[in-house]
C-alpha positions as CSV (number, residue, x, y, z in Angstrom):
1,V,-8.8,-5.4,-11.1
2,N,-8.5,-3.7,-14.1
3,T,-6.1,-5.0,-17.1
4,Q,-7.1,-3.2,-19.5
5,P,-5.4,-1.4,-21.8
6,E,-3.4,-4.6,-22.0
7,H,-0.1,-3.5,-21.4
8,T,-1.7,-2.2,-17.5
9,V,-2.7,-3.2,-14.5
10,E,-5.0,-1.2,-12.4
11,V,-6.3,-2.3,-9.0
12,R,-8.8,-0.6,-6.7
13,I,-8.5,-1.4,-3.5
14,F,-9.8,2.5,-2.0
15,R,-12.8,3.9,-0.4
16,G,-13.5,7.4,-1.1
17,T,-12.7,10.1,1.1
18,L,-12.6,13.7,1.8
19,R,-9.8,13.4,4.5
20,F,-6.8,14.9,3.7
21,E,-4.9,12.8,5.7
22,T,-6.1,9.4,4.3
23,I,-5.9,10.8,1.2
24,L,-1.6,11.0,2.2
25,A,-2.0,7.5,3.7
26,S,-3.7,5.7,0.4
27,I,-0.9,7.5,-1.5
28,Q,2.1,6.6,0.7
29,L,0.5,2.6,1.0
30,V,0.9,2.6,-3.4
31,D,4.2,3.8,-2.6
32,L,5.2,1.2,-0.5
33,L,3.3,-1.9,-2.5
34,C,5.1,-0.2,-5.3
35,N,8.5,0.0,-4.1
36,W,8.1,-3.5,-2.6
37,A,7.1,-5.1,-5.6
38,M,9.8,-3.6,-8.1
39,T,13.0,-5.3,-5.1
40,H,11.2,-8.2,-4.9
41,T,10.7,-11.7,-6.4
42,L,7.0,-13.1,-7.5
43,N,7.4,-16.0,-4.7
44,Q,8.8,-13.4,-1.8
45,V,5.1,-10.8,-3.6
46,R,3.4,-14.4,-3.4
47,A,4.0,-15.2,-0.1
48,V,4.6,-11.5,2.1
49,T,2.5,-11.1,5.1
50,W,0.7,-7.7,6.1
51,Q,3.6,-8.0,8.9
52,T,6.0,-8.0,6.8
53,L,5.1,-4.9,4.7
54,C,4.3,-3.0,8.4
55,E,8.0,-2.9,8.8
56,G,8.8,-1.3,4.9
57,I,5.9,1.8,6.9
58,D,7.8,4.8,7.2
59,R,7.3,6.1,11.2
60,D,6.6,9.9,10.4
61,G,4.4,9.1,7.9
62,H,1.1,9.7,7.6
63,L,0.5,5.9,6.6
64,Y,2.1,4.9,9.8
65,L,-0.3,6.9,11.7
66,Y,-3.3,6.0,10.3
67,C,-2.7,2.0,10.5
68,A,-1.9,2.9,13.9
69,Q,-5.3,4.2,14.4
70,K,-7.1,1.7,12.9
71,G,-5.3,-0.6,15.1
72,L,-3.7,-2.2,12.2
73,L,0.3,-2.3,13.3
């Protein structure tokens, strides 16, 4: 986690990839996390589980396909 500059937070959680589908899935994961964090309380964010987050994944998107292929659903 990088907190510089002062008013930003940068989280690096992805490995590098050249697979277009993986890049799109990664972007969709970031979108899901940001939207979830913006619509829930801090206590809910702290207590969220992977299964709860999976409920918000668009079943037609790249993230769903990626998670299904990796056995993460």
